[in-house]
N, C-alpha and C positions, 0 to 999 in steps of 0.2 A: 473778481478777476484774479486775485492772488490767494484765494482761499486755500487751494492745495498746491500752490506754486512751490517748485523745487528748482535747484540749479540744473537739474536734468532737462528742464524745459528750454534751456538756452541752446538754440540750434547753431548759432554762429557768433563769434566775437571778432570785431574788426577794430584795429587802431585807426582812427580817422586822421586824415591829413589836415594840415593847418587850416586850409580854407573851410573845411567842414566844421572844424572845431570853432573857428570864429563865428560861423553861422549859428551853431548851437549856443555859444555864449551870448550872442546878440539876442536870440530868441528868448533865452532865460531872463536876461536883463529887462527886455521889453515887457515880459509877463510879470516879473517880480523886481521892480526897481529897487526895493529895499535890500536886495542882495548885491547890488553893484559894488558897494565898498568892500565886500568880502569875497567877491567872485574869484579874485586871483588866488585866494587861499583855498577855496573850494575846488576850483578847476585850474590848477597851476599851468601856465602856458608851456612849461618845459616837461611836465609830467604826461605820460601817455594817456590819452582819453580814449576809452573803449566804448563802442556801442555794441551791446549784446542784443541780438535778435532772438525773440522768443515766440512761442505759439500765439495765435490770435492777433498777429500784427503788432505785438507789443515790443517796444524797444526800451532798454535800460542804458542810461549813461553812467559809466563806471570809471572811477578813479581809484587807483591803489586797491583794486579788488572790492571796492565798496560801491554799490549802486547808490547814486545820489538823486537822480531824476528818472522819470519814465514818461513815455508818451505812447499813444496808439496811432498807428499809421503816421500821418503828418500832422497830428493834432498838437495842442500846446503841451509843453513840458510841465510835469508836476513833480514836486519834491517828494521824496520818501517821508514817511512820518518821523523817522529819526532826525532827518534834516529839519523838518518843520518844527519839531520840538526845540531845536536849537535856535531857530529864527521864527518864533511863533506869530509874528505880525506881518509876514510877507504875503499872506493870502486873505481873500475875503472870507468871512466866517458866517456860517449858519449854525444855529443851535437846536438840538433836539431835546425833548422833555425826558425825564427820568425813565418813563415807561418804554422809550424807544431804544435805550442803551443796549439791552440784551439782544435785540434784533440786529443792531449794527454789529455787535460782536460775533454774530453768526454769519455776517456777510450780506445781510438783507439790504435792499435799496431803501432809501429814506422816503417814507410816504408823507404826503403833504400835511395830514393832521398832526404828525409828530413834530412839525416845525411851527404850526400855527396855534397849537394848544398852549395853555398856561405852562410855562417852563421852557417853551420853544422860543426861538428868536430869529427874525429875518432881517437881512440887509437889503433894503429896497433898491440899491444900486446894482445888485447882482443880476446879470442878464442870463438868458438861456444859453446852454452849451458853454459854460464857463467852469473852470476848476475852482473848488471851494474847500475850505477846511470845515470839518464837521465837529463842532464842539458839543458838549453835553451839559445839561443843567447841573450846576453845583460842582463841576469839574474844571480843573485848571488847564489841562492839556487836551489837544485835539485827539479824538479817538478814531477819526477816519478822514480820508480824502475822497472827494466825489466830484461828479460832473453833472451840472444842473440839466434837468430835462425840461424845466420851465424857468421863466424868470421869477425872481422873488415876488414880484407883484402878482404874477399869475398864480403862484403857489398860494398866496394869501386869498386871492379872489376865487379860484376854482376849488381849492381845499379838498381835493381828492386825487387819487392816483399817485404815481411816482413823481416826487419832486426832484430827487437827486439820485443818480446812479452811484452806488458805492463801488469804488475801485480798489481801495487799499485801506486796511483797518488794523488796529492793534492786535498783535498776535496772529496775523495771517501768515501765509507762506513767505512773503517778501520780508516781513518783519523778522521772522525766524532765520532767514537765510543771510541777513546782513551780519557780519561778524560783530559780536558783542564787544563793547569796549572802544569801538572806533570813535563814537561820540560820547557815550555814557553807558552805564549798565542797563540791565533789563528792569530796573527798579520801577520806572514809570509804569510799564505795562502791568507788573504784578500789583503795584499799589492801586492802580485804577480798577483792575478786575476785582481784587480782594475787597476794596472799599465798597464796590457795588454789591458784592455778595453779602457784606455785613449789613448794608441798608435793607436788603431783602429779608434779613432775619429780624430786623427791628420791628 
């Protein structure tokens, strides 16, 4: 989704009125209860909240020129990876094995065998059509955010086809468009990618 994303894909930016802002905040808290204590810091009530409309029915929730969440049509809001790295436990997690990492970095969807093979990991409470953080074997930080095409139990039982649609991943267009330094430097991305390259050389 964000593989070649640039700011030029934003077709409209609208400052939402207070009632819409409350609805967005409520939806985010319902989806990610762990963010409730810090929501006023992330989405200050007195700061303008912008919804940027992009191609393919994509919406970005923007504060101080920084995209924090996104959704598709009227679907659930999902945090950007930079935000997820700041609050890593707000999403359900699925883990791919080492062999799947390079494919995720290219924007590929997550195939079931990458989650069920040794090194992969499933959370059986994850249902179909839910946002999830994609972790990787041996890595600390999430490398992608996706949307399940099957429940975790079905991924395990069927074990073929696409298990998770990849929406946003390290070093994609959205990652690059977010101003560096707003949350931290680009160090996580570079460390993650370079360490994987070193593993391939070992």
